[in-house]
C-alpha angles and dihedrals in degrees: 000000000000119000115259092025113140120233099150137000113203118198145152122289094038113259146168135210117225114208133179125202137200103027171118095119126161091220096059116006099072090053090049092049091048092050093048089049090054089056095037091234128148123210140177118250116205100205132204110229093225090058093045091052091048097044105031096156092051088053091051090049088058091057097040088057090060100258126135125238134211139183120266095173125270098271105017090256127174116245089214092068098044133067120235096262096051093041095050090046089056092048092048091049089054091047093055084068101033103038099200136136090216122092134178121183117229110259088006091270122141134154116230091247093053091046092050091051096043094049088065090071109011141050106238110226123192129158142238094208119052107178098201089220089151095061118104087201094074135046132230095266089057089052088055090047089055088054093048094045101047107028119106135155109309097015119162105215123201126210127159129236097205136102097260088063100048096089088064105023101064091063101026102049096057091042091051092048091051092050093048091051090048090054090054099252120154119213118235137182126243 
């Protein structure tokens, strides 16, 4: 991938970075925020501009509760199907609402040209643990196993605060957090 992209950030003491993609959504984001509050954990939410425009007060709530936000394009578009000009215009349209230096491409896909241009303005944030919480082919216990199997010091862990994830998230997220705490991980913000 592009130079200077972040996939993992090892440090001492050992830590992880929880991230959430695709929100904010009224069906899931408030529950995630309440759960994170109960654990006193801060996370980074990579928001879709359309959702920010639709649910502005929810987006503001994410920030008011001390979490960071990042850009996840205006319409959750794939970089593989758009030329640089159209893709960058979509990212900039989202940034007019989100105002963040952090960017994560939907699906983790970027063309080299997109990445080179985006890095002039944004920190490109990927992940080394994708939980697959959105998949209807796995159950919550498998989502937790993904966290257990792939997490290491400095992992950037990706969950999703959108309705497709709800069937797994409500059980998997608290179980994953409990396991991470038991392993001695601290939670940090990007």
